N, C-alpha and C positions, 0 to 999 in steps of 0.2 A: 370389558377390558378398558381400562381408563389410560389415558395418555397423560403423563406427568411433564409439566413445563419445568425445565432446568435452566439454569444460567451458567455460562462459562466464566469461572473465577478470572478477576482482573489480572492476577498474576501470571496466569496461563497465557492471556492475550499479549502482555507485555513481552513474555518469553518468546512467543511466536513472531512478534514484530522484530525483536532484537536478532533472531535467527535469521529472518528474511533480509535484514539490513546487512548482517555479516556476509551472507551468501552474495548479495550484491556488490559488496565492496572487495569480495574476493575475486569477482570476475574482472578481467583485464579491460581497462578503458582505452580507446583509441586517444593517441597523444593530439593535443589540440594543434591545429593547423596554423602555421605563421603566415602572416600577410604583410606585405609591404606595398604601397600604392602612392603614386603622384596624381595630382589633378588640381582642381580648382574647387572653392567653397561654393555651395549652392545655398545652404540654409544653415543658420546658427540657433542652437537651442542652449541658452545659458544654463551651467550647471549639469547638463546632461550630455550633449555631444554636437556633433556637426554632420550635416549631410553633404557629401562631396561628390563631384563627377570626376571619373579618372580620365587618362588620356585616351583610352579606349571607349568613352562615352558610357561607361556603366556607373550606375548610382549606387553608393554605399552610404549606410547609416552607421556612424562611428561613434560609440559610447566612449566618453573621455572621463576615466575616474579621477579622483583627486590624488592618486597615486602615480599618475602618468607624468612623464617629463614633457613639459610644454614650453615652446619658445615662440614668441610672436614679435616680429621685428618690422619696422616701417617708421613712417613720419606722421606728424600731427600738425595742424594748424594751431595758432596762438589761442584761438577762442576755446580749444579743447582742455586747456589748463583749468583746474578748479581746485579749490581747498581739499585736503585729504590725500592728494597724489603725491607720490615720492618722486623727487627729480635730483639730478646730478649735473654739475656743472664746474668749470674751472673758474676760480675767482680768487681774489685777495682780500683778506678781512682786515680791517683796522686793528690797530694794537689792542684796543679795548674790546674787541669782538662784537661790535654792534651792528656793522654794516659792511657791504662788500664795496670795494672800491671800484669805480667805473660802473660801466653797464654790461649786462650778461647778453651776449648775442647767440649763444649755442648752448643748448641743454638737452638732457635725456630724461624721459619718463621711464621708471623701472619700478619693479616690485622687489622689496628686501628678499635677500637670498644669501646663500653662502658665497655665491660669486660677487654679489653686489650688496654691500651694506652701508646704511647711513652713517656719516661721519665726516671726518676731515683726513685726507689722504694724500699722496704725492699727486701731482697734476697729471691729468690723462691727455696726452698729445692728440687724440682722436676727437677731442671735444674742444678744440681750439683754444683760445687765450682769453676766455672771459669776455667776448664780445669787444666792445669798444675800449675796454681797459688796456688792451695791448696784446702782444703776442705771446703764444704759449711757451712754456720752457722746453717741451720736448723730452724725449727719453732721457732718463738718467738725471733729471734736475733734482735739486734738493727739496725735500717736503716743506721746509720753512725757510726763511731768509730771502732776501731780495734777488730777483734774477740778474744775472751778470749784465751789467750795462744798462739796466731797465730803471727808468725814474717813474716813480709812483705819481698818478695824477693827482693834482690838487695839494701838493705838498712836497717835503723832503723824501729823499731815497728810503729813509727808514720809517715812513709812515705805517706801513703795513707789516703783515706777517710773512709774505711772500706768497707766490701763486702756489694754489693747492686744489685739489679735488673735493668740492664740498657736495654732500649728499644729505637730504632730510625731507621733511614732509611739509608741504604748503599749509601754512596756518591761516593766512589771510591773503586775498587777491583783490586788488582794485586798480584797474587800468593797467598801467605798467609797472606798478609797484606791488611787492607782495613781502610777507614775512614768512621766513622757512625755519622750521624746528631742526637744527643741526645738533646732534649729539656731541657732547664735550666742547661745543662752541658757544652756542647761544640758542635759547628755546624760540626767540623771536628775532632771527637774523634778518636785517633789512636788505632786500635786493631790488634792484631796479633793471628791467628789461630794456634792451636796445630797440630802436625804431623798427628793425628787421630782425627777427629771432628764427633760427633754424632749431626745430624741435625732432629729435629722434625718439623712437619707441622701442623699448625692449622689455616686454612684460611676459608673465607666465599665465595669464588670463585669457583663454581662447574666446571669451565672449565679445571681445573687441573685434573680432574678425568680421569681415564683410563679404558679401557676394562678390566672386570674381577673384579673391585672394588666392595665391598659390599656397597649396598645402601638401605636405609629405607626412605620411603616417606609417608606423610599424606597430604590430600587435598581433592578436589572434582572431581567427574567423570563427564566426558563430554560424552563419549561413552565406553560401555562395550566391552571387548575383545569377539570376536566370531569366529567361524569357519564355512565357506561356505560349502555347500553340496559337492563341488568338492574338499574339503580338504584345500583350501586356508585360511589361517589365516588373520582376520582383526584385526589390533592391537587396543587395548584399548587406549582411550585418556583422559588425566585428567591434572588437574592444581595442583601444589603443594603449600602447606602451610608451611610444615616443611620438610627439607631434610637432612639426616645425611649420610655421605659417609665415609667408611673407605678404605684407600688405601691398595692394595694387594701387591704392589712392591714400591720401592722407585722412587721419580722423579728424572729424570736426565735431563741434557740439550741435546737434540738431536743433536746439533750442535758441541758438544764437545765430540767425541769418545773416550772411555778409551783407553790408551796407551797399546798396545800388545807387550810385550817383546819377540823378536824372540828367538828361542832356539839357544844354542851355536853352531858355526860352527865346525865340525869335518871333518878331512881329510879322504877321502875313502882309505880303505886298499889297498895297492898296490897288483896287481894280481902275484901270484908265476909263475915264468917261468917252462916250463915243462923240466924234466930232460932229458939229452942226453942218447943214448943207453949205452954208456960206462961209464957213471957217476952213483952214488949210490944216490939215493933219500934221502934227509935229513930225519933222525929218523928212518931208516931202516939199517939193517945189512945182508949182503948176507953171508951165510955159505960157507966156502971153501969146495971144493969137496975133499973127502977122498980118 
């Protein structure tokens, strides 16, 4: 008796797999469990996610997809500014649209979005009045035209277009001077920063977060945080839908270390020479024998 080898036709295998998949899809799946947590940032993995510690000292690994709603707010030092960043500030452009009158003392780093777009808009009272150029117009101020009773620095009252909110991408930056590409105004608008600049941050890039920042997330849970019998903690895992991060300290450029002013040099005091036996030490008097 001979045994014949035979092969199952490929079409039959495909049909069997299709039937198994249909059966699996027909089975009810448990609804994903929603999670909401507050805590502090422990580690940051750009383009992947964040490891956070909750208020109950649990560790969670949170994946942050590109579809998540992310908002990171805080402040930054001046050395954090660099070409390619988008900034917004209140200022007044000269009539030819070449430069901003006065100096900018307050600005905001942002990512272009539906809420914030580059361009020229009505002045934002939360961003001050363009640093040393003068006071802001406040709510309800006109987009263009001079502020009531305000005189433009360096010329007559009609020298500029009026205080406005300017937003664009930094093209060049050297010291206190930069050029900013502002749509519908100038691709190289000249801007000068004030001696002291306040810089706010409102971005959608979670990779700028640092250890210790406050974080709040909501999303779906993949695995709950547990502790093994030997005391080892197994971090929880989840996927974020909404992420809000509040920075605990200003952003700085790690490549640009702050300049440390050395203390002034002082000459060491000269040592006093020991007095000879027949000399009188300074400051002392020897009584004459009676």
